C-alpha positions in Angstrom: -15.1 59.0 -6.0 -16.8 61.2 -8.4 -18.6 59.3 -10.2 -19.8 57.5 -6.3 -20.6 61.3 -5.4 -22.9 61.7 -8.6 -24.4 58.4 -8.5 -25.2 58.8 -4.6 -26.8 62.4 -5.9 -29.1 60.3 -8.7 -30.2 57.6 -5.9 -31.1 60.5 -4.2 -33.3 61.8 -6.3 -35.2 58.8 -6.7 -35.5 58.7 -3.7 -37.2 62.2 -3.0 -39.5 61.3 -6.0 -41.0 58.7 -3.7 -41.4 60.0 -0.4 -44.3 62.7 -1.4 -46.9 60.8 0.2 -47.9 63.0 2.5 -49.0 65.1 0.0 -51.6 62.6 -0.9 -53.8 62.6 1.9 -56.8 64.0 -0.1 -56.9 60.6 -2.3 -56.8 58.0 -0.2 -58.5 60.0 3.0 -62.1 59.6 1.8 -61.4 55.8 2.0 -59.7 56.2 5.4 -62.9 58.6 6.7 -66.0 55.7 5.2 -64.2 52.3 6.3 -63.3 53.6 9.8 -66.9 55.6 9.9 -65.0 58.7 10.8 -66.5 62.3 11.2 -64.8 65.2 9.6 -63.7 66.3 12.7 -62.0 63.1 13.3 -60.6 62.9 10.2 -59.2 66.0 10.9 -57.7 65.1 13.6 -55.5 62.5 11.5 -54.6 65.1 9.2 -53.3 66.9 11.7 -51.0 64.4 13.0 -49.6 63.9 9.6 -49.1 67.8 9.7 -47.1 67.1 12.9 -45.3 64.1 11.6 -44.3 65.2 8.3 -42.8 68.8 9.8 -40.7 68.0 12.7 -37.5 66.8 11.5 -35.8 68.3 14.4 -34.5 63.9 15.5 -33.2 63.4 11.9 -31.2 67.0 11.9 -29.7 65.7 15.1 -29.3 62.2 14.4 -27.6 63.1 10.7 -25.0 65.7 12.6 -24.5 62.9 14.9 -23.8 60.0 13.2 -22.5 61.1 9.4 -19.5 62.2 10.1 -16.1 60.2 9.5 -18.1 56.9 9.0 -17.9 54.6 6.4 -19.7 52.0 4.9 -19.6 48.2 6.4 -22.0 46.2 4.3 -21.7 47.6 0.9 -25.4 45.8 0.4 -27.1 47.1 3.4 -27.2 50.7 2.2 -29.0 49.2 -0.6 -31.6 47.4 1.4 -31.9 50.1 4.0 -32.9 52.5 1.0 -35.5 50.6 0.4 -36.7 49.9 3.8 -36.3 53.7 4.3 -39.1 54.4 1.4 -41.6 53.4 4.7 -41.4 56.2 6.4 -40.3 59.9 6.3 -37.4 59.7 8.4 -36.8 56.2 7.7 -34.0 57.2 4.8 -31.9 59.0 7.9 -32.7 56.0 10.2 -31.6 53.4 7.6 -28.5 55.2 7.2 -27.7 55.7 10.6 -27.8 52.1 10.6 -25.8 51.3 7.9 -22.7 53.1 8.8 -19.9 51.4 10.6 -16.0 52.2 12.4 -13.3 50.2 9.6 -10.2 51.1 11.5 -8.6 51.1 14.5 -7.4 54.6 15.1 -8.6 56.5 18.5 -11.5 58.1 15.8 -12.6 55.0 14.5 -12.6 53.4 18.2 -14.8 56.0 19.3 -17.3 55.4 16.5 -17.2 51.5 17.3 -18.4 52.6 21.1 -21.2 54.2 19.1 -22.3 51.6 17.3 -22.2 49.1 20.2 -25.1 51.2 21.8 -26.5 51.7 18.6 -26.4 48.2 18.7 -28.1 47.9 21.8 -30.9 50.0 20.5 -31.2 48.5 17.6 -31.8 44.9 20.0 -34.1 47.0 22.5 -36.7 48.0 19.4 -36.6 44.7 18.4 -37.6 43.1 21.8 -40.4 45.9 21.9 -42.0 43.5 19.1 -41.2 40.1 19.8 -43.6 40.0 22.3 -46.4 38.2 20.3 -46.4 34.7 22.8 -47.8 37.1 25.6 -51.0 38.4 23.7 -51.8 34.7 23.1 -55.2 35.3 24.7 -56.2 38.2 22.9 -56.2 36.0 19.9 -57.0 32.5 20.7 -60.9 33.6 20.5 -60.7 34.0 16.8 -59.0 31.2 16.2 -60.9 29.4 18.3 -64.2 30.3 16.7 -62.6 30.3 12.9 -61.6 26.6 13.6 -64.1 24.8 15.6 -62.2 23.9 18.7 -62.9 23.3 21.8 -61.0 24.5 25.3 -59.2 21.2 24.9 -57.6 21.4 21.8 -57.3 24.7 22.2 -55.2 23.9 25.2 -52.7 22.0 23.1 -52.1 24.6 20.6 -50.9 26.6 23.7 -48.8 23.7 24.4 -46.8 24.0 21.1 -46.5 27.9 22.0 -45.0 27.3 24.9 -43.1 24.5 23.7 -41.8 26.5 21.0 -41.1 29.6 22.9 -38.9 27.3 25.4 -36.8 25.2 23.1 -33.9 27.7 22.0 -31.2 24.9 21.8 -31.0 25.7 17.8 -30.9 29.1 18.1 -27.8 28.9 20.6 -26.6 26.6 18.3 -26.5 28.8 15.2 -25.7 31.8 17.3 -21.9 30.2 18.7 -21.9 29.1 14.7 -21.8 32.1 12.7 -22.2 34.9 15.2 -20.2 34.5 17.8 -16.5 36.9 17.7 -14.7 33.6 18.0 -16.5 32.1 14.5 -14.8 31.7 11.7 -17.7 31.3 9.0 -18.1 33.4 6.4 -21.4 34.3 4.2 -20.5 35.5 0.8 -17.3 36.8 1.8 -18.1 38.6 4.9 -17.6 37.3 8.7 -21.0 36.4 9.9 -22.6 38.2 12.4 -26.3 37.7 14.4 -28.3 39.2 11.7 -28.6 35.8 10.5 -30.0 34.5 13.7 -32.1 37.5 13.5 -33.6 36.9 9.8 -34.2 33.3 10.6 -36.3 33.9 13.1 -37.7 36.5 11.4 -38.7 34.4 8.7 -40.0 31.6 11.0 -42.4 34.5 13.0 -43.9 35.4 9.8 -44.6 31.8 8.1 -46.5 30.5 11.6 -48.5 33.7 12.1 -49.2 34.6 8.0 -50.8 30.6 7.6 -52.3 30.8 10.9 -54.1 34.2 9.1 -54.9 32.1 6.0 -56.4 29.7 8.1 -58.3 31.8 10.3 -59.6 33.8 7.4 -60.5 31.3 5.3 -58.2 31.8 2.5 -57.0 28.5 2.9 -58.9 24.9 3.8 -58.8 24.8 7.8 -56.0 22.5 8.5 -56.0 19.4 10.6 -55.1 20.2 14.5 -51.2 18.5 14.2 -50.8 21.3 11.2 -52.0 24.2 13.1 -49.8 23.1 15.9 -46.9 23.5 13.5 -48.3 27.1 13.3 -48.2 27.7 16.3 -44.3 26.0 17.0 -43.2 27.8 14.2 -44.1 31.0 15.0 -43.2 30.6 18.6 -39.9 29.1 17.6 -38.8 32.1 15.6 -38.9 34.4 18.7 -35.9 32.1 20.8 -33.8 33.1 17.6 -34.5 36.6 18.4 -34.2 36.8 21.8 -31.3 35.2 21.6 -29.5 37.0 19.4 -30.3 40.0 21.5 -29.4 38.6 24.3 -26.2 37.1 23.8 -24.7 40.2 21.8 -25.7 42.7 24.4 -24.0 39.7 27.0 -20.6 40.1 24.8 -20.7 44.1 24.6 -21.1 44.8 27.9 -19.2 41.9 30.2 -18.8 44.0 33.1 -22.5 44.6 33.3 -24.0 41.5 31.4 -26.8 41.1 34.6 -28.2 44.9 34.3 -27.9 44.9 30.2 -29.8 40.9 30.3 -32.4 42.6 32.4 -32.9 45.2 29.9 -33.2 43.0 27.2 -35.6 40.6 29.0 -37.5 43.7 30.5 -38.8 45.0 27.3 -39.6 41.6 26.0 -41.4 41.3 28.6 -43.3 45.1 27.9 -43.9 44.1 24.0 -46.7 42.4 24.6 -48.4 45.8 26.1 -46.7 47.2 22.9 -48.1 45.3 20.4 -51.6 46.0 21.6 -51.0 49.9 21.4 -50.0 49.2 18.3 -52.8 47.1 16.9 -55.6 49.6 19.1 -54.4 52.6 17.5 -53.4 51.4 13.9 -56.5 48.5 13.3 -58.6 47.6 16.2 -60.6 46.1 14.0 -61.0 42.6 15.5 -58.6 39.6 16.7 -58.3 38.2 12.5 -56.3 41.6 11.9 -54.0 41.0 15.1 -52.7 38.1 13.8 -52.1 39.8 10.2 -50.1 42.6 12.3 -48.1 39.9 13.8 -46.7 38.5 10.8 -45.5 41.5 9.6 -44.8 43.9 12.4 -42.0 42.0 14.0 -40.7 40.3 10.2 -40.5 44.0 9.2 -38.8 45.7 12.6 -36.7 42.7 12.4 -35.4 43.2 9.2 -35.1 47.3 9.6 -32.6 46.7 12.2 -30.9 43.7 12.1 -27.5 44.6 10.6 -26.9 46.9 13.3 -27.3 44.1 15.7 -23.3 43.1 16.1 -20.9 42.2 19.1 -17.9 45.0 19.2 -14.5 45.4 20.7 -14.4 48.1 22.9 -15.6 49.2 26.3 -15.9 52.4 27.9 -14.6 53.1 31.0 -17.5 54.7 32.7 -20.2 52.9 30.5 -22.1 52.4 33.7 -23.4 55.7 33.4 -24.8 54.8 29.7 -26.1 51.5 31.0 -27.9 53.6 33.9 -29.7 56.0 31.1 -30.8 52.8 29.4 -32.0 51.9 32.5 -34.3 55.0 33.6 -35.9 55.1 29.6 -37.0 51.4 30.6 -38.9 52.0 33.8 -40.2 55.3 32.0 -41.5 53.0 29.4 -42.5 50.5 31.8 -44.2 53.4 33.7 -45.9 54.9 31.5 -47.5 51.7 30.1 -48.8 50.9 33.0 -50.7 54.0 33.6 -52.0 53.1 30.2 -53.4 50.1 31.4 -55.5 52.0 34.1 -56.5 53.9 32.6 -58.0 51.8 29.5 -59.2 50.1 32.5 -61.8 52.6 34.0 -62.6 54.5 30.8 -62.9 54.4 27.1 -60.6 56.1 24.9 -61.8 58.0 21.8 -59.2 57.8 18.3 -58.2 60.6 18.9 -57.0 59.7 22.3 -55.5 56.7 21.0 -53.4 58.0 18.5 -51.5 60.9 21.2 -51.2 58.0 23.3 -49.6 55.5 20.9 -47.4 59.3 19.9 -46.3 59.9 23.3 -45.2 56.0 23.5 -42.8 55.6 20.2 -41.4 58.8 21.6 -40.3 57.2 24.7 -39.3 53.5 22.7 -37.3 56.7 20.6 -35.5 57.7 23.6 -32.8 54.9 23.8 -31.8 57.2 21.3 -30.3 59.6 23.0 -27.9 57.4 24.6 -26.5 55.8 21.5 -25.7 59.1 19.9 -24.3 61.0 22.9 -20.4 61.9 22.3 -18.4 59.4 23.9 -14.5 60.6 24.6 -12.2 59.5 22.3 -10.1 58.6 25.6 -12.7 56.7 27.3 -12.6 53.2 25.8 -10.7 49.9 26.5 -10.2 46.7 25.1 -13.6 44.3 26.0 -12.9 41.2 27.9 -13.2 39.3 24.9 -10.5 40.9 23.4 -8.5 40.5 26.3 -9.3 37.3 27.1 -8.1 36.0 23.4 -4.2 37.5 24.7 -2.1 34.5 25.4 -1.8 34.8 29.0 -5.4 34.3 29.4 -5.8 31.6 27.0 -5.6 28.6 29.3 -8.2 30.5 31.7 -10.7 30.9 28.4 -10.6 27.5 27.4 -10.6 26.1 31.1 -14.3 28.4 32.0 -16.0 28.4 28.5 -18.1 25.0 28.6 -19.9 23.7 25.4 -23.2 22.0 26.2 -22.1 18.5 26.8 -19.6 19.9 29.2 -22.1 21.8 30.8 -24.9 19.2 31.6 -22.0 16.8 33.2 -21.6 19.5 35.7 -23.6 19.9 39.2 -24.0 23.6 38.8 -25.9 23.1 35.4 -28.5 20.6 37.3 -28.8 23.1 40.0 -29.6 25.9 37.7 -31.9 23.6 35.8 -33.9 22.8 38.8 -34.4 26.3 39.7 -35.6 27.0 37.0 -38.5 24.3 37.0 -39.4 25.6 40.2 -39.4 29.3 39.8 -40.5 29.3 36.0 -42.7 26.6 36.2 -44.9 28.0 39.2 -44.8 31.6 37.5 -46.0 30.3 34.4 -49.0 28.2 36.5 -49.6 31.3 38.1 -50.7 33.4 35.3 -52.0 30.5 33.2 -54.4 29.9 36.1 -54.7 33.6 37.6 -57.9 34.8 36.3 -59.6 31.2 37.3 -58.3 31.8 40.1 -59.9 35.3 40.6 -63.1 33.5 38.9 -63.2 31.3 42.3 -62.5 33.9 44.6 -65.6 36.4 43.5 -63.3 39.0 41.6 -65.0 40.5 38.7 -64.2 39.9 35.4 -62.9 43.7 35.3 -61.1 43.0 38.3 -59.2 39.5 36.8 -58.5 41.7 33.7 -56.6 44.1 35.2 -54.6 41.7 37.5 -53.6 40.1 33.4 -52.7 43.2 32.2 -50.6 44.3 35.3 -48.9 40.8 35.4 -46.6 42.3 32.0 -45.7 45.4 34.3 -44.7 43.3 37.5 -42.8 40.6 35.0 -40.9 43.9 33.7 -39.7 45.0 37.0 -38.5 41.4 37.9 -36.5 41.1 35.3 -34.9 44.4 35.4 -34.8 44.9 38.6 -32.9 41.4 39.7 -30.1 42.2 36.9 -29.8 45.7 38.0 -29.5 45.0 41.5 -27.6 41.5 41.4 -25.1 43.4 39.3 -24.5 46.5 42.1 -24.1 44.0 45.0 -21.7 41.4 42.8 -19.1 44.3 42.3 -19.7 46.3 45.3 -20.5 43.4 47.8 -19.0 40.3 45.9 -21.7 38.8 46.6 -22.3 35.8 44.4 -25.3 35.8 42.2 -26.8 32.6 42.9 -27.7 34.2 46.3 -30.4 36.4 44.7 -32.0 33.8 42.9 -32.6 31.8 46.4 -33.9 35.1 47.7 -36.3 35.9 44.5 -37.5 31.9 45.3 -38.1 32.5 48.8 -40.0 35.7 47.9 -41.6 34.3 45.3 -42.6 30.8 47.9 -44.1 33.8 50.2 -46.4 35.7 47.0 -48.1 32.0 46.7 -48.6 31.6 50.0 -50.5 35.1 50.2 -52.6 33.7 47.1 -53.4 30.6 49.2 -54.6 32.1 51.5 -57.9 33.6 49.8 -57.9 36.8 51.8 -59.4 39.2 51.0 -57.6 41.5 48.4 -54.7 38.1 49.1 -54.5 37.9 45.3 -53.3 41.5 44.4 -50.7 41.1 46.5 -50.0 37.8 46.1 -50.0 38.1 42.1 -47.6 41.4 42.5 -45.1 39.4 44.4 -45.1 36.5 42.0 -44.9 38.5 39.2 -41.9 40.5 40.0 -40.0 37.3 41.2 -40.9 35.1 38.7 -39.7 37.9 36.0 -36.5 37.8 37.8 -35.3 34.2 37.2 -35.5 35.7 33.7 -32.6 37.9 34.1 -30.7 35.9 36.6 -30.6 32.7 35.2 -29.3 33.8 31.9 -26.5 36.3 33.3 -25.6 33.0 35.9 -25.3 30.6 32.9 -22.7 33.2 31.2 -20.4 33.3 34.3 -20.5 29.9 35.0 -20.3 29.0 31.5 -18.9 31.3 29.5 -19.9 33.2 26.7 -18.5 30.8 23.8 -21.7 28.2 23.8 -23.6 30.9 26.1 -26.9 30.9 23.8 -27.1 27.2 23.5 -26.6 26.6 27.4 -29.2 29.0 28.7 -31.9 27.9 26.1 -31.6 24.7 26.9 -32.1 25.7 30.8 -34.5 27.2 29.6 -36.7 24.6 29.0 -37.2 23.6 32.3 -39.5 26.2 32.6 -42.3 24.4 30.4 -41.5 21.2 32.2 -42.0 22.9 35.3 -45.4 24.4 34.4 -47.3 21.3 32.6 -45.8 19.0 35.8 -47.7 22.0 38.1 -50.6 22.6 35.8 -51.7 19.5 35.0 -50.9 17.4 37.7 -51.4 19.6 40.0 -53.6 22.7 39.6 -56.0 20.8 36.8 -56.3 17.5 39.5 -57.4 19.3 42.9 -60.0 21.7 40.6 -61.5 19.1 38.8 -61.2 17.0 42.3 -63.0 19.8 44.4 -65.7 20.5 41.1 -66.7 17.2 41.7 -67.0 17.2 45.3 -69.6 19.5 44.8 -71.8 18.3 41.9 -70.9 21.3 39.8 -68.6 21.8 37.0 -67.0 24.7 38.0 -65.3 25.0 41.8 -65.9 28.1 43.8 -63.9 29.2 47.0 -60.9 29.4 48.4 -60.5 25.7 48.7 -60.5 25.0 44.8 -56.5 26.5 44.9 -55.4 26.8 48.2 -53.6 23.2 48.6 -52.2 23.9 44.4 -50.7 27.1 45.5 -49.5 25.6 48.9 -47.5 22.9 46.9 -46.2 25.5 44.5 -45.0 27.4 47.4 -43.2 24.3 49.1 -41.3 23.4 45.2 -40.4 27.2 45.5 -39.4 26.5 48.9 -36.9 23.5 47.5 -36.0 25.7 44.9 -34.2 28.4 47.1 -32.5 26.0 48.9 -31.2 24.7 45.6 -30.3 27.8 44.9 -28.5 28.8 48.2 -26.3 25.1 47.3 -25.5 26.8 44.1 -24.1 30.0 46.0 -22.1 27.7 48.3 -20.4 25.8 45.4 -19.9 29.1 43.0 -18.9 31.9 46.2 -15.4 31.2 45.1 -15.8 31.2 41.6 -17.4 34.2 41.7 -14.7 36.1 43.8 -11.6 34.6 42.2 -12.9 33.9 38.4 -15.8 36.0 37.4 -14.1 39.3 39.3 -11.1 39.0 37.2 -12.6 38.0 34.5 -14.9 40.8 34.5 -12.0 43.6 35.9 -14.7 44.7 38.8 -17.1 47.4 38.7 -16.8 50.4 36.6 
């Protein structure tokens, strides 16, 4: 013990020896000034933020007081790894020390710390989700890809198809999670039980390789790859995102089985906002062209995942009043979304200066750090109980577990699976087709480029509102009114059909109203479908099953985009004797067909509701123990 104390002291000294970067600003400020074209006033503004950041240590002190008592290391290797990562920032060592500590016994005090770490796991997942939305920004860097590789629009669309395919083919990530990260898995890694960190690490590596190889191609550092090779790069990057999303969503559902709808909505909501967050990071730090943005996409999600992956773990504790703290996370997500909404509108109206960008980004970082308050709030030592995962392992409920936890093959053989699959085809398929053609619809209806770019930018906000709102509202009605959750898929698809009809009308301002309706209720599918899959088919193979159902999205999008929208648009343009079509007739029939398809989805969802109504009353509520 004495040796450990002195070794720790030496380690702290060595860390301090490399933590004085802020004192050397005078050395590299000249390069910063000349390369960015700053005048002295702008450079001084940057220096002020350096001084503010270096002298605001209140957060690190609060975190240290909150998390360092009565903890012991769970992973001996993680402390050394996080110490290295801590060199990335002045507060990194404190944050890494926070994330390396986990409970080790089952005493009341240690169980209290397990609850805290469950919340820290959730916060770590949220932060990983915040940098996992690179696929939503394809339209930002695709021009650089197109110009550097000499692609025509058709070739670029082919690359985009591989992006969508990779982003919605998460079956492997689900199988891997079941094998190495499920609480019921017995697989070990170097003598230790596996965990979600394995899934996150593999996903981060795929993202890094995909975008880094793409960046090398765009910059000419490697020979121009053939189109199929570039498609593989895009597929690799997109496929890696499914590993990150699967690990975070499945772990959250395991940790909060009583509030699965809300927690899935939070995770999916931050993923929906991550595109806007990544662009804010880029505009503040780089803003030198899409080429550097591709490099940022290869590094930022990779490093961010490495930093937080060891904290994402399932825990076998549950709080009696955890709903209050989940509401706190919900409030944080709503505030972040509202802030991004304000910034998007502001940036469309005025051009922000460099100091303004720094202020905007600093406030965003503070808001993204706000979930830490929930994670470190004192928890009562009496405020916990066994989770349903543990309770279900008791002998009295073992038969229940075996009966209602299905693997992928068993799920595929059920009518409920195909009902959920078909509603996903209609809901997610029409939503993807709408956002992919939103700008072109605006052009055909006579909207300005400013108006169409605003519509596309705001889509992520409406998407977030649907993802979060559907999960939260469905949880409330499930536990308060005992409404089976599939009824909310039916409701959202019906309202989505109305939104598509509004767009088809072509009336003044209809595209604004319709895009809000479609965006919100399209986003709701992303939280409702995974939650229903976890409840109907169980959590043992949840990652595999919901990722299999997700494949329905790009299938529906392909059929609607290519076989409906593309075909009808080209036909209308040919009749007019031009390459481009202008007028309401260009997309009216397409959107009416899409509205009819979502109405069919509504009918299928109602059938699923009727089939599972008794299940939710007798099984899900019994398993989850009611609302808290």
